[in-house]
N, CA, C and O atoms as a GROMACS GRO file, in nm:
protein
  612
    1UNK      N    1   2.308  -0.973  -2.068
    1UNK     CA    2   2.229  -0.959  -1.947
    1UNK      C    3   2.086  -1.000  -1.977
    1UNK      O    4   2.028  -0.960  -2.079
    2UNK      N    5   2.031  -1.078  -1.890
    2UNK     CA    6   1.897  -1.132  -1.910
    2UNK      C    7   1.791  -1.032  -1.864
    2UNK      O    8   1.806  -0.966  -1.761
    3UNK      N    9   1.683  -1.022  -1.943
    3UNK     CA   10   1.573  -0.932  -1.907
    3UNK      C   11   1.488  -0.994  -1.797
    3UNK      O   12   1.472  -1.116  -1.790
    4UNK      N   13   1.434  -0.909  -1.711
    4UNK     CA   14   1.346  -0.955  -1.603
    4UNK      C   15   1.206  -0.970  -1.660
    4UNK      O   16   1.157  -0.884  -1.734
    5UNK      N   17   1.141  -1.080  -1.625
    5UNK     CA   18   1.004  -1.105  -1.667
    5UNK      C   19   0.913  -0.994  -1.613
    5UNK      O   20   0.932  -0.948  -1.501
    6UNK      N   21   0.815  -0.951  -1.693
    6UNK     CA   22   0.726  -0.842  -1.651
    6UNK      C   23   0.649  -0.875  -1.524
    6UNK      O   24   0.624  -0.788  -1.441
    7UNK      N   25   0.610  -1.001  -1.509
    7UNK     CA   26   0.534  -1.038  -1.389
    7UNK      C   27   0.619  -1.020  -1.264
    7UNK      O   28   0.571  -0.970  -1.163
    8UNK      N   29   0.744  -1.062  -1.271
    8UNK     CA   30   0.834  -1.048  -1.156
    8UNK      C   31   0.866  -0.901  -1.132
    8UNK      O   32   0.874  -0.856  -1.018
    9UNK      N   33   0.884  -0.826  -1.241
    9UNK     CA   34   0.913  -0.683  -1.230
    9UNK      C   35   0.802  -0.611  -1.156
    9UNK      O   36   0.829  -0.534  -1.064
   10UNK      N   37   0.675  -0.635  -1.194
   10UNK     CA   38   0.563  -0.567  -1.128
   10UNK      C   39   0.549  -0.611  -0.983
   10UNK      O   40   0.512  -0.530  -0.898
   11UNK      N   41   0.576  -0.736  -0.954
   11UNK     CA   42   0.570  -0.782  -0.815
   11UNK      C   43   0.675  -0.712  -0.730
   11UNK      O   44   0.647  -0.671  -0.617
   12UNK      N   45   0.796  -0.699  -0.783
   12UNK     CA   46   0.903  -0.632  -0.709
   12UNK      C   47   0.870  -0.484  -0.688
   12UNK      O   48   0.891  -0.430  -0.580
   13UNK      N   49   0.817  -0.419  -0.791
   13UNK     CA   50   0.778  -0.278  -0.780
   13UNK      C   51   0.672  -0.261  -0.671
   13UNK      O   52   0.679  -0.167  -0.592
   14UNK      N   53   0.574  -0.351  -0.667
   14UNK     CA   54   0.467  -0.338  -0.566
   14UNK      C   55   0.520  -0.362  -0.425
   14UNK      O   56   0.476  -0.295  -0.331
   15UNK      N   57   0.612  -0.456  -0.408
   15UNK     CA   58   0.671  -0.478  -0.276
   15UNK      C   59   0.745  -0.351  -0.231
   15UNK      O   60   0.735  -0.312  -0.115
   16UNK      N   61   0.817  -0.288  -0.322
   16UNK     CA   62   0.888  -0.165  -0.289
   16UNK      C   63   0.790  -0.054  -0.252
   16UNK      O   64   0.811   0.018  -0.154
   17UNK      N   65   0.682  -0.038  -0.331
   17UNK     CA   66   0.584   0.067  -0.303
   17UNK      C   67   0.517   0.045  -0.168
   17UNK      O   68   0.504   0.139  -0.089
   18UNK      N   69   0.475  -0.079  -0.140
   18UNK     CA   70   0.409  -0.107  -0.013
   18UNK      C   71   0.504  -0.092   0.105
   18UNK      O   72   0.463  -0.050   0.213
   19UNK      N   73   0.631  -0.125   0.084
   19UNK     CA   74   0.728  -0.109   0.192
   19UNK      C   75   0.753   0.039   0.222
   19UNK      O   76   0.766   0.079   0.338
   20UNK      N   77   0.759   0.120   0.117
   20UNK     CA   78   0.778   0.265   0.138
   20UNK      C   79   0.658   0.323   0.212
   20UNK      O   80   0.675   0.408   0.299
   21UNK      N   81   0.537   0.277   0.178
   21UNK     CA   82   0.419   0.324   0.250
   21UNK      C   83   0.426   0.285   0.398
   21UNK      O   84   0.388   0.363   0.485
   22UNK      N   85   0.473   0.165   0.424
   22UNK     CA   86   0.487   0.121   0.564
   22UNK      C   87   0.592   0.202   0.638
   22UNK      O   88   0.575   0.233   0.756
   23UNK      N   89   0.701   0.236   0.569
   23UNK     CA   90   0.804   0.319   0.633
   23UNK      C   91   0.750   0.458   0.666
   23UNK      O   92   0.778   0.512   0.772
   24UNK      N   93   0.672   0.515   0.575
   24UNK     CA   94   0.613   0.646   0.601
   24UNK      C   95   0.520   0.638   0.722
   24UNK      O   96   0.519   0.728   0.806
   25UNK      N   97   0.441   0.529   0.732
   25UNK     CA   98   0.354   0.510   0.849
   25UNK      C   99   0.438   0.500   0.977
   25UNK      O  100   0.401   0.557   1.079
   26UNK      N  101   0.548   0.427   0.971
   26UNK     CA  102   0.635   0.413   1.088
   26UNK      C  103   0.693   0.548   1.129
   26UNK      O  104   0.697   0.581   1.247
   27UNK      N  105   0.738   0.625   1.031
   27UNK     CA  106   0.795   0.757   1.062
   27UNK      C  107   0.689   0.850   1.121
   27UNK      O  108   0.718   0.925   1.214
   28UNK      N  109   0.568   0.844   1.067
   28UNK     CA  110   0.462   0.933   1.117
   28UNK      C  111   0.413   0.890   1.254
   28UNK      O  112   0.379   0.975   1.337
   29UNK      N  113   0.410   0.761   1.280
   29UNK     CA  114   0.362   0.716   1.411
   29UNK      C  115   0.468   0.730   1.519
   29UNK      O  116   0.439   0.710   1.637
   30UNK      N  117   0.590   0.766   1.480
   30UNK     CA  118   0.693   0.789   1.583
   30UNK      C  119   0.680   0.928   1.644
   30UNK      O  120   0.741   0.957   1.747
   31UNK      N  121   0.602   1.014   1.579
   31UNK     CA  122   0.581   1.148   1.636
   31UNK      C  123   0.463   1.143   1.733
   31UNK      O  124   0.386   1.047   1.734
   32UNK      N  125   0.450   1.246   1.814
   32UNK     CA  126   0.339   1.250   1.910
   32UNK      C  127   0.207   1.283   1.842
   32UNK      O  128   0.102   1.236   1.886
   33UNK      N  129   0.212   1.363   1.736
   33UNK     CA  130   0.087   1.406   1.672
   33UNK      C  131   0.051   1.324   1.550
   33UNK      O  132  -0.067   1.317   1.515
   34UNK      N  133   0.147   1.262   1.484
   34UNK     CA  134   0.120   1.185   1.364
   34UNK      C  135   0.111   1.270   1.239
   34UNK      O  136   0.066   1.222   1.134
   35UNK      N  137   0.152   1.396   1.248
   35UNK     CA  138   0.143   1.485   1.132
   35UNK      C  139   0.276   1.507   1.062
   35UNK      O  140   0.278   1.564   0.953
   36UNK      N  141   0.387   1.465   1.120
   36UNK     CA  142   0.517   1.491   1.059
   36UNK      C  143   0.596   1.364   1.038
   36UNK      O  144   0.565   1.259   1.096
   37UNK      N  145   0.697   1.374   0.955
   37UNK     CA  146   0.789   1.262   0.932
   37UNK      C  147   0.910   1.282   1.021
   37UNK      O  148   0.983   1.381   1.009
   38UNK      N  149   0.932   1.188   1.110
   38UNK     CA  150   1.046   1.195   1.199
   38UNK      C  151   1.130   1.071   1.178
   38UNK      O  152   1.078   0.962   1.156
   39UNK      N  153   1.260   1.089   1.186
   39UNK     CA  154   1.352   0.978   1.164
   39UNK      C  155   1.344   0.873   1.272
   39UNK      O  156   1.341   0.904   1.391
   40UNK      N  157   1.340   0.750   1.230
   40UNK     CA  158   1.341   0.636   1.320
   40UNK      C  159   1.449   0.543   1.269
   40UNK      O  160   1.462   0.524   1.148
   41UNK      N  161   1.525   0.485   1.359
   41UNK     CA  162   1.626   0.391   1.312
   41UNK      C  163   1.557   0.266   1.258
   41UNK      O  164   1.472   0.206   1.324
   42UNK      N  165   1.594   0.229   1.139
   42UNK     CA  166   1.536   0.112   1.073
   42UNK      C  167   1.632  -0.004   1.094
   42UNK      O  168   1.747   0.000   1.050
   43UNK      N  169   1.584  -0.106   1.163
   43UNK     CA  170   1.666  -0.221   1.195
   43UNK      C  171   1.657  -0.323   1.083
   43UNK      O  172   1.547  -0.361   1.041
   44UNK      N  173   1.770  -0.368   1.034
   44UNK     CA  174   1.774  -0.465   0.925
   44UNK      C  175   1.706  -0.596   0.966
   44UNK      O  176   1.642  -0.661   0.884
   45UNK      N  177   1.720  -0.634   1.091
   45UNK     CA  178   1.659  -0.759   1.137
   45UNK      C  179   1.507  -0.753   1.134
   45UNK      O  180   1.441  -0.856   1.123
   46UNK      N  181   1.449  -0.633   1.144
   46UNK     CA  182   1.305  -0.619   1.138
   46UNK      C  183   1.256  -0.598   0.994
   46UNK      O  184   1.138  -0.617   0.965
   47UNK      N  185   1.346  -0.559   0.906
   47UNK     CA  186   1.309  -0.535   0.768
   47UNK      C  187   1.276  -0.666   0.696
   47UNK      O  188   1.182  -0.672   0.617
   48UNK      N  189   1.351  -0.770   0.722
   48UNK     CA  190   1.331  -0.897   0.652
   48UNK      C  191   1.195  -0.959   0.680
   48UNK      O  192   1.129  -1.001   0.584
   49UNK      N  193   1.147  -0.969   0.806
   49UNK     CA  194   1.012  -1.022   0.827
   49UNK      C  195   0.903  -0.937   0.762
   49UNK      O  196   0.804  -0.990   0.712
   50UNK      N  197   0.922  -0.807   0.764
   50UNK     CA  198   0.823  -0.718   0.702
   50UNK      C  199   0.817  -0.741   0.551
   50UNK      O  200   0.709  -0.747   0.493
   51UNK      N  201   0.934  -0.754   0.488
   51UNK     CA  202   0.937  -0.782   0.345
   51UNK      C  203   0.880  -0.921   0.314
   51UNK      O  204   0.820  -0.942   0.208
   52UNK      N  205   0.898  -1.015   0.406
   52UNK     CA  206   0.842  -1.148   0.386
   52UNK      C  207   0.689  -1.145   0.388
   52UNK      O  208   0.624  -1.213   0.309
   53UNK      N  209   0.632  -1.067   0.478
   53UNK     CA  210   0.486  -1.053   0.483
   53UNK      C  211   0.434  -0.987   0.357
   53UNK      O  212   0.333  -1.030   0.301
   54UNK      N  213   0.502  -0.882   0.311
   54UNK     CA  214   0.462  -0.819   0.186
   54UNK      C  215   0.477  -0.916   0.069
   54UNK      O  216   0.396  -0.915  -0.024
   55UNK      N  217   0.580  -0.998   0.073
   55UNK     CA  218   0.597  -1.100  -0.031
   55UNK      C  219   0.483  -1.200  -0.034
   55UNK      O  220   0.440  -1.242  -0.141
   56UNK      N  221   0.434  -1.238   0.083
   56UNK     CA  222   0.321  -1.331   0.090
   56UNK      C  223   0.195  -1.266   0.031
   56UNK      O  224   0.115  -1.333  -0.034
   57UNK      N  225   0.178  -1.138   0.055
   57UNK     CA  226   0.062  -1.067   0.000
   57UNK      C  227   0.072  -1.056  -0.152
   57UNK      O  228  -0.028  -1.069  -0.222
   58UNK      N  229   0.192  -1.032  -0.203
   58UNK     CA  230   0.213  -1.009  -0.346
   58UNK      C  231   0.229  -1.141  -0.423
   58UNK      O  232   0.204  -1.143  -0.544
   59UNK      N  233   0.269  -1.248  -0.358
   59UNK     CA  234   0.298  -1.375  -0.426
   59UNK      C  235   0.186  -1.425  -0.517
   59UNK      O  236   0.217  -1.471  -0.627
   60UNK      N  237   0.059  -1.419  -0.479
   60UNK     CA  238  -0.044  -1.471  -0.571
   60UNK      C  239  -0.048  -1.400  -0.705
   60UNK      O  240  -0.100  -1.455  -0.802
   61UNK      N  241   0.006  -1.279  -0.714
   61UNK     CA  242   0.007  -1.209  -0.842
   61UNK      C  243   0.098  -1.279  -0.943
   61UNK      O  244   0.078  -1.264  -1.064
   62UNK      N  245   0.197  -1.353  -0.895
   62UNK     CA  246   0.287  -1.423  -0.986
   62UNK      C  247   0.218  -1.540  -1.055
   62UNK      O  248   0.267  -1.591  -1.156
   63UNK      N  249   0.106  -1.583  -1.001
   63UNK     CA  250   0.031  -1.692  -1.064
   63UNK      C  251  -0.067  -1.641  -1.169
   63UNK      O  252  -0.131  -1.720  -1.238
   64UNK      N  253  -0.078  -1.510  -1.182
   64UNK     CA  254  -0.168  -1.449  -1.278
   64UNK      C  255  -0.088  -1.391  -1.394
   64UNK      O  256   0.032  -1.367  -1.382
   65UNK      N  257  -0.157  -1.369  -1.506
   65UNK     CA  258  -0.089  -1.314  -1.623
   65UNK      C  259  -0.160  -1.189  -1.672
   65UNK      O  260  -0.282  -1.177  -1.659
   66UNK      N  261  -0.083  -1.096  -1.727
   66UNK     CA  262  -0.138  -0.980  -1.795
   66UNK      C  263  -0.225  -0.891  -1.709
   66UNK      O  264  -0.184  -0.846  -1.602
   67UNK      N  265  -0.346  -0.867  -1.759
   67UNK     CA  266  -0.439  -0.775  -1.693
   67UNK      C  267  -0.476  -0.824  -1.554
   67UNK      O  268  -0.492  -0.744  -1.462
   68UNK      N  269  -0.489  -0.954  -1.538
   68UNK     CA  270  -0.530  -1.009  -1.408
   68UNK      C  271  -0.428  -0.978  -1.300
   68UNK      O  272  -0.464  -0.946  -1.187
   69UNK      N  273  -0.300  -0.988  -1.335
   69UNK     CA  274  -0.196  -0.959  -1.237
   69UNK      C  275  -0.199  -0.812  -1.197
   69UNK      O  276  -0.192  -0.780  -1.078
   70UNK      N  277  -0.208  -0.724  -1.295
   70UNK     CA  278  -0.209  -0.581  -1.264
   70UNK      C  279  -0.334  -0.544  -1.184
   70UNK      O  280  -0.328  -0.462  -1.093
   71UNK      N  281  -0.449  -0.605  -1.218
   71UNK     CA  282  -0.573  -0.580  -1.144
   71UNK      C  283  -0.557  -0.625  -0.999
   71UNK      O  284  -0.597  -0.553  -0.908
   72UNK      N  285  -0.499  -0.743  -0.976
   72UNK     CA  286  -0.476  -0.792  -0.840
   72UNK      C  287  -0.386  -0.696  -0.763
   72UNK      O  288  -0.413  -0.664  -0.648
   73UNK      N  289  -0.278  -0.650  -0.826
   73UNK     CA  290  -0.185  -0.561  -0.759
   73UNK      C  291  -0.250  -0.426  -0.726
   73UNK      O  292  -0.222  -0.368  -0.621
   74UNK      N  293  -0.335  -0.376  -0.816
   74UNK     CA  294  -0.405  -0.251  -0.788
   74UNK      C  295  -0.500  -0.267  -0.670
   74UNK      O  296  -0.506  -0.180  -0.584
   75UNK      N  297  -0.573  -0.378  -0.667
   75UNK     CA  298  -0.666  -0.402  -0.555
   75UNK      C  299  -0.590  -0.414  -0.424
   75UNK      O  300  -0.633  -0.357  -0.323
   76UNK      N  301  -0.479  -0.486  -0.423
   76UNK     CA  302  -0.397  -0.498  -0.301
   76UNK      C  303  -0.346  -0.362  -0.258
   76UNK      O  304  -0.347  -0.330  -0.139
   77UNK      N  305  -0.301  -0.281  -0.353
   77UNK     CA  306  -0.250  -0.149  -0.322
   77UNK      C  307  -0.359  -0.060  -0.263
   77UNK      O  308  -0.334   0.014  -0.168
   78UNK      N  309  -0.479  -0.066  -0.319
   78UNK     CA  310  -0.590   0.016  -0.268
   78UNK      C  311  -0.627  -0.027  -0.126
   78UNK      O  312  -0.645   0.057  -0.038
   79UNK      N  313  -0.639  -0.157  -0.103
   79UNK     CA  314  -0.674  -0.207   0.031
   79UNK      C  315  -0.565  -0.169   0.132
   79UNK      O  316  -0.596  -0.123   0.242
   80UNK      N  317  -0.440  -0.187   0.095
   80UNK     CA  318  -0.328  -0.154   0.183
   80UNK      C  319  -0.327  -0.004   0.215
   80UNK      O  320  -0.304   0.035   0.330
   81UNK      N  321  -0.351   0.079   0.114
   81UNK     CA  322  -0.354   0.223   0.135
   81UNK      C  323  -0.467   0.265   0.227
   81UNK      O  324  -0.448   0.350   0.314
   82UNK      N  325  -0.584   0.205   0.209
   82UNK     CA  326  -0.698   0.237   0.296
   82UNK      C  327  -0.668   0.199   0.440
   82UNK      O  328  -0.698   0.275   0.532
   83UNK      N  329  -0.610   0.081   0.461
   83UNK     CA  330  -0.576   0.038   0.598
   83UNK      C  331  -0.472   0.131   0.662
   83UNK      O  332  -0.483   0.164   0.780
   84UNK      N  333  -0.373   0.172   0.584
   84UNK     CA  334  -0.270   0.260   0.639
   84UNK      C  335  -0.328   0.398   0.671
   84UNK      O  336  -0.295   0.457   0.774
   85UNK      N  337  -0.414   0.450   0.583
   85UNK     CA  338  -0.476   0.579   0.609
   85UNK      C  339  -0.565   0.572   0.733
   85UNK      O  340  -0.565   0.664   0.815
   86UNK      N  341  -0.640   0.464   0.747
   86UNK     CA  342  -0.722   0.447   0.869
   86UNK      C  343  -0.634   0.439   0.993
   86UNK      O  344  -0.669   0.495   1.097
   87UNK      N  345  -0.521   0.371   0.983
   87UNK     CA  346  -0.428   0.362   1.095
   87UNK      C  347  -0.375   0.499   1.136
   87UNK      O  348  -0.376   0.534   1.254
   88UNK      N  349  -0.329   0.576   1.039
   88UNK     CA  350  -0.268   0.704   1.075
   88UNK      C  351  -0.373   0.802   1.123
   88UNK      O  352  -0.345   0.883   1.212
   89UNK      N  353  -0.493   0.798   1.066
   89UNK     CA  354  -0.599   0.888   1.115
   89UNK      C  355  -0.640   0.850   1.257
   89UNK      O  356  -0.662   0.939   1.340
   90UNK      N  357  -0.650   0.721   1.285
   90UNK     CA  358  -0.684   0.679   1.422
   90UNK      C  359  -0.572   0.717   1.518
   90UNK      O  360  -0.597   0.755   1.632
   91UNK      N  361  -0.448   0.707   1.472
   91UNK     CA  362  -0.334   0.745   1.557
   91UNK      C  363  -0.338   0.894   1.589
   91UNK      O  364  -0.311   0.935   1.702
   92UNK      N  365  -0.372   0.974   1.490
   92UNK     CA  366  -0.379   1.118   1.514
   92UNK      C  367  -0.491   1.154   1.611
   92UNK      O  368  -0.478   1.248   1.689
   93UNK      N  369  -0.600   1.079   1.606
   93UNK     CA  370  -0.714   1.111   1.693
   93UNK      C  371  -0.703   1.053   1.833
   93UNK      O  372  -0.745   1.117   1.929
   94UNK      N  373  -0.646   0.933   1.844
   94UNK     CA  374  -0.645   0.866   1.974
   94UNK      C  375  -0.507   0.844   2.032
   94UNK      O  376  -0.493   0.825   2.153
   95UNK      N  377  -0.405   0.848   1.949
   95UNK     CA  378  -0.270   0.819   1.997
   95UNK      C  379  -0.235   0.672   1.983
   95UNK      O  380  -0.126   0.631   2.022
   96UNK      N  381  -0.325   0.592   1.929
   96UNK     CA  382  -0.302   0.449   1.910
   96UNK      C  383  -0.341   0.410   1.768
   96UNK      O  384  -0.434   0.467   1.711
   97UNK      N  385  -0.269   0.312   1.711
   97UNK     CA  386  -0.308   0.261   1.580
   97UNK      C  387  -0.421   0.161   1.598
   97UNK      O  388  -0.444   0.112   1.709
   98UNK      N  389  -0.490   0.130   1.490
   98UNK     CA  390  -0.600   0.035   1.497
   98UNK      C  391  -0.550  -0.106   1.530
   98UNK      O  392  -0.445  -0.148   1.482
   99UNK      N  393  -0.625  -0.175   1.611
   99UNK     CA  394  -0.591  -0.312   1.650
   99UNK      C  395  -0.718  -0.396   1.649
   99UNK      O  396  -0.829  -0.343   1.653
  100UNK      N  397  -0.701  -0.526   1.643
  100UNK     CA  398  -0.816  -0.616   1.643
  100UNK      C  399  -0.892  -0.614   1.775
  100UNK      O  400  -1.012  -0.642   1.779
  101UNK      N  401  -0.824  -0.582   1.882
  101UNK     CA  402  -0.890  -0.583   2.013
  101UNK      C  403  -1.002  -0.480   2.019
  101UNK      O  404  -1.095  -0.495   2.098
  102UNK      N  405  -0.994  -0.375   1.936
  102UNK     CA  406  -1.099  -0.273   1.936
  102UNK      C  407  -1.229  -0.324   1.877
  102UNK      O  408  -1.334  -0.263   1.899
  103UNK      N  409  -1.226  -0.434   1.804
  103UNK     CA  410  -1.350  -0.495   1.755
  103UNK      C  411  -1.429  -0.556   1.870
  103UNK      O  412  -1.552  -0.557   1.868
  104UNK      N  413  -1.358  -0.607   1.968
  104UNK     CA  414  -1.423  -0.676   2.080
  104UNK      C  415  -1.445  -0.584   2.201
  104UNK      O  416  -1.542  -0.601   2.275
  105UNK      N  417  -1.356  -0.490   2.220
  105UNK     CA  418  -1.366  -0.397   2.333
  105UNK      C  419  -1.380  -0.255   2.280
  105UNK      O  420  -1.284  -0.179   2.277
  106UNK      N  421  -1.499  -0.221   2.238
  106UNK     CA  422  -1.523  -0.093   2.171
  106UNK      C  423  -1.507   0.026   2.265
  106UNK      O  424  -1.478   0.136   2.218
  107UNK      N  425  -1.524   0.007   2.393
  107UNK     CA  426  -1.512   0.119   2.488
  107UNK      C  427  -1.368   0.169   2.499
  107UNK      O  428  -1.346   0.285   2.533
  108UNK      N  429  -1.272   0.083   2.471
  108UNK     CA  430  -1.131   0.121   2.484
  108UNK      C  431  -1.078   0.195   2.361
  108UNK      O  432  -0.969   0.251   2.366
  109UNK      N  433  -1.154   0.197   2.253
  109UNK     CA  434  -1.102   0.251   2.128
  109UNK      C  435  -1.080   0.401   2.133
  109UNK      O  436  -0.969   0.448   2.109
  110UNK      N  437  -1.181   0.477   2.163
  110UNK     CA  438  -1.169   0.623   2.162
  110UNK      C  439  -1.231   0.678   2.290
  110UNK      O  440  -1.338   0.738   2.286
  111UNK      N  441  -1.164   0.658   2.404
  111UNK     CA  442  -1.224   0.698   2.530
  111UNK      C  443  -1.240   0.850   2.546
  111UNK      O  444  -1.328   0.894   2.620
  112UNK      N  445  -1.158   0.929   2.479
  112UNK     CA  446  -1.165   1.074   2.493
  112UNK      C  447  -1.248   1.139   2.382
  112UNK      O  448  -1.256   1.262   2.374
  113UNK      N  449  -1.310   1.058   2.298
  113UNK     CA  450  -1.394   1.105   2.188
  113UNK      C  451  -1.322   1.205   2.098
  113UNK      O  452  -1.376   1.310   2.064
  114UNK      N  453  -1.199   1.170   2.061
  114UNK     CA  454  -1.122   1.255   1.971
  114UNK      C  455  -1.172   1.241   1.828
  114UNK      O  456  -1.239   1.144   1.794
  115UNK      N  457  -1.142   1.338   1.746
  115UNK     CA  458  -1.180   1.336   1.606
  115UNK      C  459  -1.098   1.230   1.533
  115UNK      O  460  -0.975   1.235   1.535
  116UNK      N  461  -1.165   1.134   1.470
  116UNK     CA  462  -1.094   1.024   1.406
  116UNK      C  463  -1.057   1.051   1.261
  116UNK      O  464  -0.973   0.981   1.205
  117UNK      N  465  -1.116   1.150   1.199
  117UNK     CA  466  -1.083   1.182   1.061
  117UNK      C  467  -0.995   1.306   1.064
  117UNK      O  468  -1.042   1.419   1.080
  118UNK      N  469  -0.865   1.282   1.047
  118UNK     CA  470  -0.766   1.388   1.055
  118UNK      C  471  -0.677   1.386   0.931
  118UNK      O  472  -0.561   1.346   0.940
  119UNK      N  473  -0.728   1.429   0.817
  119UNK     CA  474  -0.644   1.426   0.697
  119UNK      C  475  -0.535   1.531   0.703
  119UNK      O  476  -0.548   1.634   0.769
  120UNK      N  477  -0.427   1.502   0.634
  120UNK     CA  478  -0.314   1.593   0.624
  120UNK      C  479  -0.263   1.588   0.481
  120UNK      O  480  -0.289   1.493   0.407
  121UNK      N  481  -0.190   1.690   0.443
  121UNK     CA  482  -0.135   1.695   0.308
  121UNK      C  483  -0.039   1.580   0.282
  121UNK      O  484  -0.027   1.533   0.168
  122UNK      N  485   0.029   1.535   0.384
  122UNK     CA  486   0.127   1.428   0.368
  122UNK      C  487   0.060   1.293   0.338
  122UNK      O  488   0.127   1.199   0.295
  123UNK      N  489  -0.070   1.282   0.362
  123UNK     CA  490  -0.143   1.158   0.332
  123UNK      C  491  -0.151   1.130   0.183
  123UNK      O  492  -0.187   1.020   0.142
  124UNK      N  493  -0.119   1.228   0.101
  124UNK     CA  494  -0.119   1.209  -0.044
  124UNK      C  495  -0.017   1.102  -0.084
  124UNK      O  496  -0.035   1.034  -0.185
  125UNK      N  497   0.089   1.087  -0.006
  125UNK     CA  498   0.190   0.985  -0.036
  125UNK      C  499   0.131   0.844  -0.038
  125UNK      O  500   0.182   0.755  -0.106
  126UNK      N  501   0.023   0.824   0.036
  126UNK     CA  502  -0.037   0.691   0.042
  126UNK      C  503  -0.121   0.658  -0.080
  126UNK      O  504  -0.142   0.541  -0.112
  127UNK      N  505  -0.170   0.760  -0.150
  127UNK     CA  506  -0.259   0.733  -0.262
  127UNK      C  507  -0.205   0.782  -0.396
  127UNK      O  508  -0.272   0.764  -0.498
  128UNK      N  509  -0.088   0.841  -0.399
  128UNK     CA  510  -0.035   0.898  -0.524
  128UNK      C  511  -0.006   0.790  -0.628
  128UNK      O  512  -0.013   0.818  -0.748
  129UNK      N  513   0.027   0.671  -0.586
  129UNK     CA  514   0.063   0.566  -0.682
  129UNK      C  515  -0.059   0.497  -0.743
  129UNK      O  516  -0.047   0.434  -0.848
  130UNK      N  517  -0.174   0.507  -0.681
  130UNK     CA  518  -0.292   0.437  -0.731
  130UNK      C  519  -0.335   0.488  -0.869
  130UNK      O  520  -0.358   0.406  -0.957
  131UNK      N  521  -0.346   0.620  -0.892
  131UNK     CA  522  -0.381   0.665  -1.028
  131UNK      C  523  -0.277   0.624  -1.132
  131UNK      O  524  -0.312   0.596  -1.246
  132UNK      N  525  -0.149   0.621  -1.094
  132UNK     CA  526  -0.046   0.580  -1.189
  132UNK      C  527  -0.061   0.433  -1.227
  132UNK      O  528  -0.043   0.396  -1.343
  133UNK      N  529  -0.092   0.349  -1.129
  133UNK     CA  530  -0.112   0.208  -1.158
  133UNK      C  531  -0.238   0.185  -1.243
  133UNK      O  532  -0.238   0.100  -1.333
  134UNK      N  533  -0.343   0.261  -1.216
  134UNK     CA  534  -0.465   0.248  -1.295
  134UNK      C  535  -0.439   0.295  -1.438
  134UNK      O  536  -0.488   0.234  -1.533
  135UNK      N  537  -0.362   0.402  -1.454
  135UNK     CA  538  -0.326   0.448  -1.588
  135UNK      C  539  -0.247   0.341  -1.663
  135UNK      O  540  -0.271   0.316  -1.781
  136UNK      N  541  -0.153   0.277  -1.593
  136UNK     CA  542  -0.074   0.170  -1.654
  136UNK      C  543  -0.166   0.054  -1.692
  136UNK      O  544  -0.148  -0.008  -1.797
  137UNK      N  545  -0.262   0.024  -1.607
  137UNK     CA  546  -0.357  -0.083  -1.635
  137UNK      C  547  -0.440  -0.050  -1.759
  137UNK      O  548  -0.463  -0.138  -1.842
  138UNK      N  549  -0.485   0.072  -1.771
  138UNK     CA  550  -0.562   0.114  -1.889
  138UNK      C  551  -0.478   0.108  -2.014
  138UNK      O  552  -0.528   0.072  -2.121
  139UNK      N  553  -0.350   0.144  -2.005
  139UNK     CA  554  -0.262   0.135  -2.121
  139UNK      C  555  -0.244  -0.009  -2.166
  139UNK      O  556  -0.234  -0.036  -2.286
  140UNK      N  557  -0.239  -0.102  -2.073
  140UNK     CA  558  -0.227  -0.242  -2.109
  140UNK      C  559  -0.350  -0.284  -2.189
  140UNK      O  560  -0.337  -0.354  -2.290
  141UNK      N  561  -0.467  -0.242  -2.146
  141UNK     CA  562  -0.590  -0.277  -2.219
  141UNK      C  563  -0.589  -0.216  -2.359
  141UNK      O  564  -0.624  -0.285  -2.455
  142UNK      N  565  -0.551  -0.092  -2.372
  142UNK     CA  566  -0.549  -0.025  -2.502
  142UNK      C  567  -0.446  -0.092  -2.592
  142UNK      O  568  -0.473  -0.115  -2.710
  143UNK      N  569  -0.329  -0.122  -2.538
  143UNK     CA  570  -0.224  -0.184  -2.617
  143UNK      C  571  -0.266  -0.321  -2.667
  143UNK      O  572  -0.245  -0.354  -2.784
  144UNK      N  573  -0.327  -0.400  -2.580
  144UNK     CA  574  -0.371  -0.533  -2.621
  144UNK      C  575  -0.483  -0.527  -2.723
  144UNK      O  576  -0.487  -0.608  -2.816
  145UNK      N  577  -0.573  -0.434  -2.708
  145UNK     CA  578  -0.682  -0.423  -2.805
  145UNK      C  579  -0.629  -0.376  -2.941
  145UNK      O  580  -0.675  -0.425  -3.044
  146UNK      N  581  -0.533  -0.283  -2.943
  146UNK     CA  582  -0.473  -0.241  -3.069
  146UNK      C  583  -0.397  -0.356  -3.136
  146UNK      O  584  -0.400  -0.369  -3.258
  147UNK      N  585  -0.332  -0.435  -3.057
  147UNK     CA  586  -0.258  -0.549  -3.109
  147UNK      C  587  -0.353  -0.650  -3.173
  147UNK      O  588  -0.324  -0.706  -3.279
  148UNK      N  589  -0.467  -0.674  -3.107
  148UNK     CA  590  -0.566  -0.767  -3.164
  148UNK      C  591  -0.627  -0.712  -3.293
  148UNK      O  592  -0.650  -0.787  -3.388
  149UNK      N  593  -0.652  -0.583  -3.297
  149UNK     CA  594  -0.708  -0.521  -3.419
  149UNK      C  595  -0.609  -0.533  -3.534
  149UNK      O  596  -0.648  -0.564  -3.646
  150UNK      N  597  -0.480  -0.508  -3.506
  150UNK     CA  598  -0.379  -0.519  -3.611
  150UNK      C  599  -0.364  -0.662  -3.660
  150UNK      O  600  -0.333  -0.684  -3.778
  151UNK      N  601  -0.384  -0.760  -3.574
  151UNK     CA  602  -0.378  -0.899  -3.616
  151UNK      C  603  -0.493  -0.931  -3.712
  151UNK      O  604  -0.476  -1.009  -3.806
  152UNK      N  605  -0.609  -0.872  -3.689
  152UNK     CA  606  -0.724  -0.898  -3.774
  152UNK      C  607  -0.707  -0.837  -3.913
  152UNK      O  608  -0.760  -0.889  -4.011
  153UNK      N  609  -0.633  -0.727  -3.922
  153UNK     CA  610  -0.612  -0.661  -4.052
  153UNK      C  611  -0.507  -0.736  -4.127
  153UNK      O  612  -0.473  -0.698  -4.239
   0.00000   0.00000   0.00000
């Protein structure tokens, strides 16, 4: 059995992580309040385009090697997590997710002046993977530096 290249392995892991975050957002936005996870039927026909978009976001990481690839994936994960958290907080406050139209029509965004910062304990799912990825990134740096030191000896 052939081993999977590390670059492809990390890209696949990130697509899975980002897809799970999107599913959690979908489950939370199916409720009226946005505070609970409620079951929504997941359509296979809609899963493929969503995975394709995530693939387009992750694809440039395959052109990078080593630390650069992991750094790119961490940055993408942080940006994606921030956008999802902003979406769910806006949904909890207004009943609508963020859209580009709110940049141009600011009066329509929060007409009832609801509280837009509505954290919940379940929001930890969106950021729990970031410290793990940063730890993995730091281990790569330590491992490579130890390897270089051993080569010099």
